[in-house]
N, C-alpha and C positions, 0 to 999 in steps of 0.2 A: 724377467730374462731380457737381456739385450739381444736383438736380432736385426739383421739387414743394415748393420752400421758399417761405416768405413773407419778403421782404426789405425793409427800410426803409434808405435811404441819405440821410444828411444831409450835404449836399455844400457845398463852398466855391466851386463854379463853377456858373453858370446853365446849364441844359441846352442852351439855344440859343446859348450863347457858344462860344468856341473849345473844341473837343473835347480833353480830355486823358484820363488813365487812368480818371477817375471815370465818364465817360460811356461809354467803351469797355467797362469792366468791367460796369457795370449793364446795357448793351444785350446783352452776351454772356450774362450770367445770365438775362435775360429770354428770349432765344432758346432757352436750354437747358430751359425749361419752368418756371422760377421766376416768381413774381409780384413785381413790384418796384414800390415807391413811391420815386421819386427827389424829394427836397426841395430846391428851389433855396435858395441862402443868404438869410437874413433881412436881412442888412446890405448888400446890393448897392447900388452907386451908382445914383442917380436916372436917370443917362443910360442905364443898362443896362436899366432897368425900365419907364420911362415911354415907351411908343411910342404913337402915335395910335390904332392899332387897339385897344389894350387899354383905354384910357380910365379911367374911374372905378374900376372893379373891381381893376385892377392896382395902384392906388395905396392903395386903402382896404379891399380885401377879397381873400381868397386865391382863386386859380384852381386847378382841377385839370383836367388834360386827359390823355387817353390818347393817347400818341404812337406806340405800336406794340402788338402783341399781348403782353399780360402786363406792360406797362410803363406807369405813370402818373407825371406830373410835377406836383408841387404848387409853385406860385409863391406864397409868403407876401406879405402886404402889406408896404409900406415900413415898416421899423422906426421906433420913436420916435427922434427926433433926438438924444435924451439918452442914447445907449446906453452911455456910460461909467459911468452910475449904476446901482447895484444894483437899485433899485426899478423903473427903466425896462426893464432886461433881464429882470427877473422877470415883469413884466406881459406883455411880448412873448412870453416863453417859455410863459407859462400860456396865453395866447390860442392860439398856434400848436400846442401840445401838444393842447389841446381839439379843434382842428380835425383834427389827425392822428388822434386816437383816434376821432373820428367817421368818418373815411374807413376806418380799419381795421375798425371794427365793420360798416359798410355793406358792405365787400367780404369779410368773413369771414377777415381775416388773424389767425392764431392765434400769439401769442408770436413775432413775426417775429425773424429775425436782423437785428441793428442794426449798420449799417456807418457809422461816423462819420469825418468829415474835420475839421471845426472843433473844436478843444479847448474852445471856449466853448459847445459844445452840451450842456453838463452838465445844465443845466436841463431840456432835453428828454429826455435819457437817463433821469433820475429820474422823468419823468412818462409815459413810454411803456412799458408792460409788454413785455418782450422776452425772447428766448432768449440766444443767443450775442452778445457784444458785441465788435466788431472796430473798432480804431482805426487809421487809415492816416495817416502823417505824410509829406506830400509837400513841405513847406516848413518853414523855421525861422520859424514864425508870429509869434513875438515880435519878430522883426527887421524887420518891415515898416516902411519909412521914414516913413510917415505917422502912426505911433503915437507918443504921448508915453510918458513913463517909467511913469506910472500904468497905462496900458493894457498896456504890456509886462509889468509885474509881474502884472497880472490874468491875462493869457494864460498866463504861466509857472505860476502857481498853478493855473489850470484844467487845464493839461496834466498836471501832477504827479498831480492827482486822476484825470484820465481814464486815465493810464497805470496807475495802481493798480487801477482798476476793470475794465480791458479784459481779455477772455479771450485775445485775440490782437492783436499790433501789428505792422504793416508799415511799413517806412520805405524810402524810394526812393534813399537814398544812404548811403555809409559814414559821412559826417559826421553825418547824422541819427541814426545808430545810437548815437554817442557819448553816454554818460550815460543814455540811455533803457533800455539793457539792464540797468542797475543798479537800475531801478525796477520793471521787469516782465521776468520770465524767459522770456517767449514773444515776443520781438522778433525779426523776421526782415527782412533786406534784400530788397526786390523792386524791381529797377530798372524804369524806364520801357521801353516797347516801341514797336513800330511796325507799321503795316499794310504788310507787305512786298509784297503783291500790288499795292496801290494805288500805292505810291511807285516801284516798279520800272518803272512805265509811263513814267517819265522817259526810259528808254532805248529806248522803243518808236519805231522810225523812222516809224511811222504816226501818232504823236501830234503835233498841230500846236501850235506856240508861239502863244499869244494875241497879237492885234495890238498891244495896249497895251504889251507888253514887247518884241515882235519889232521895233517901230519905234525902240527906244532904241539908241544907238550902243554898240558892243562895245569893250572887253570889259565884261560886266555883272557886278557884284558883288551878290549878293542876300541879303536877310534876310527870313525868314518867321516871323511870330509876333506876339504882342502887343507894342506899343511903349509901355513903361512907365517909371516913374522909375528902374528899375534897368537899363534899356537903356543901353549906353554910346554916347550920341550924341555925346559929345566925340570919340571915336574916329572916328565916321562923318565929322564935320566936318573933322578933321585930314587924314584920308585923301582925302577929296574935294578939299581945297584943295591937297594936295601932288600929287595925281595927277588934273589936270582932264580928262585923256583917258579916265579910267575912269568908268563910270556905276555909281552905287549905287541899288539899287532896294529899297525896303522895302514888304513886303506884310503887312498886319495892321492891326487897329484901334489907334487912338491913345488912350491914357488921357486922360479929360477933364482939361483944364487943364494938360497937360504942356507945359513949355517946350521947344520944338523947336530952341532955341539958334541961331536964324537959319538953320536948315537949309532951310526953306521957300523961302529966297531964293537958294540955291545951285543953279546950273544943272544940275550933273551928279548931283544927288540927287533921286530920284523917289519920292514916297509914292503908292502905288497903292490903298491902303485894303485892306479885308478882301475875301477871295476864298473861294469855297466849297471845302471840303476836297477834293472830287472833281476840282477843277481845279488843285490845286497841283502835281501832277506835270508838267502842261504848262508851268506857269510856271517850275518848277525846270529844266525842259529848256532854257529860254531863258537860264539863268544860267551863267556861266563859272566862278564860285567862289561858294560859299555862306558866309555870315558867321554866327557865333555871337557876339553882342555883349552881354556882361554886365559891369557895373561890378563892381569887386572890394570886396565888402562881406560881412559875416557872413551875410546873407541869401543871397547868390548863391554863396557857398562851399559851401552845402549843396544847391544845386540839381542835379537830374539833368535836363539840358535835352532835352526831347522832340524838339525840332527837329533836334538833331544826329543822332539815329537816322533821322529822315526824310531829312535830306540824304544820309547814307551809303546808305541803302536806294535812293536815286535815282541812286547811283554818282557824285555830285558831289564835287569837291574842297572841303574845309572848312578855313577859317582861324578860330580862336576866341581869344578872350581867355582867360586862364588860369583853369581850374576843375578841381577834383579829379576829378570824374567824367568830364570830357572828356579829361584827361591820360591816362586809361586806354586811350584810343584813339590813343596817340601814334604808332603805326606808320602811321596812315592819316589823321591830322589834324595840322595845323600850328598852333603856338601863337605868338601875338604878345603879348609881355610889355609892350611900349610901342609908340608909333607907328612908330618905325623898324623894329623887328622885325616889326611886323604888316604894314607895306607890303612888306618883304622876303619874308615868308611868302606874301603874295598873288602876288607876282611869280613865286615858285617854283611855286605852285599853278597858275598860268596856264600855265606851261611843261609841266605834267603833266596838265592837265585832261582831254584826250581820249585819253590812252594807254589802250588796252583792258585792259592788265594792271592798271593802277591802278584803273580802274573796277571791275573784277572784285574786287580786294582790298577796296575800300571796301564793296561790297555784301556780300562774305562776312564782313566784320567785325561786321555786325549780323544775320547770318542766324539766329542763335540767340536773337534779341530780338524774335521775333514776339509779338504780344499773345496768340496762342494758347498759346505756350510760357510766357510770363511768368504769365499768369492760371492756367494749368494748375498751376504750382507754388504759387500762392496757394491755389487750391482744394484741393490736396493737403494743405496745412497746416490748412485749415479741417476737412477730413474726418478728418484724424488727430485733431484736438482733439475733434471731436464723438464719434468712436469711444472716445476716452479717457474722456470724461465719461460715456458711456453704460455703459462697463464699471464705472466707479466707482459709478454709480447702482445697478447690478445687485448690487453688494456692500454696499449699505446707505448709500453716501455720497450726499451731496446737494450741489447747487450753487445758490447764489442768483444774483440779477441785481444 
């Protein structure tokens, strides 16, 4: 266990947005007695950042708030709109690094462990005195569909430099390992995990299904997660039109400006919006089949979808579009390669949805993927590296940042 460390996490996800491994890991480290500064992304969309209660300071000045014992969240101001230019990025990085150094000095952080998610944080890494540098790769960052080729090349260049600098690298899928292990010899695969205790509540007979999903006609096919450009809404539309007696429920925030492809007018498709994480098991209980819907792109091929672990921990049948990390669960998950096979897979899943033996198999398939187990292995790697560095130092060796 890591304890009594100072840690700075530069994230790609806002603390208050959908929780992924970043928030889970930093919250766990803080509970273990480490002091953590979690830095929200600099380039978050305006819709995520500008909420009425935050007003002027959210747009033009950083905020720092303590969200729990030992854990602070820094929300940078909105970045300059010309982020693709070097001078603009440099100016933003210099300002944010100054604000971070001020916080670290005020709170007595000493050469913190630096935990990086965006490869474009190079400017911050160089400006923040730190100890161990850990880089986590959770997406094929350069493949985001909104980026032009210049931005893709810039991200690839940044990542190569980050990989060379990092003491340890963790990737969340086998696809993300490819090529990176050739640049850094300390790259380890660390898949996503799940809060088993929370999501197993979907099988609790005392948990009530919320009214807004209980009133929807069965069978209910459910999707939980962010609805983004890589979500396969074409599949949703085709299934909804072919099977008007099925209800499709999507729970989660919709990306600003996303084309819903006419789905908002289809009677058996229901967008319920975002729901608190602690209520998700009750919504999953009201679903007959859970859907994992990703378009087939270079970005999604490398994704290790967190929602799949949550579905299985809830004991629910899962039908997914093809993805390498999902296909590893082939014994308990059905794959739909096209509309016809997807519909057929849902039909089979509906037949098996409530069989106790199948529910048990699904839950057992992710029993070893608890966040405690996943992060335990990550921390073990960190401690091993720290001990190795300490031994080298005692023999006269040195390690720079």
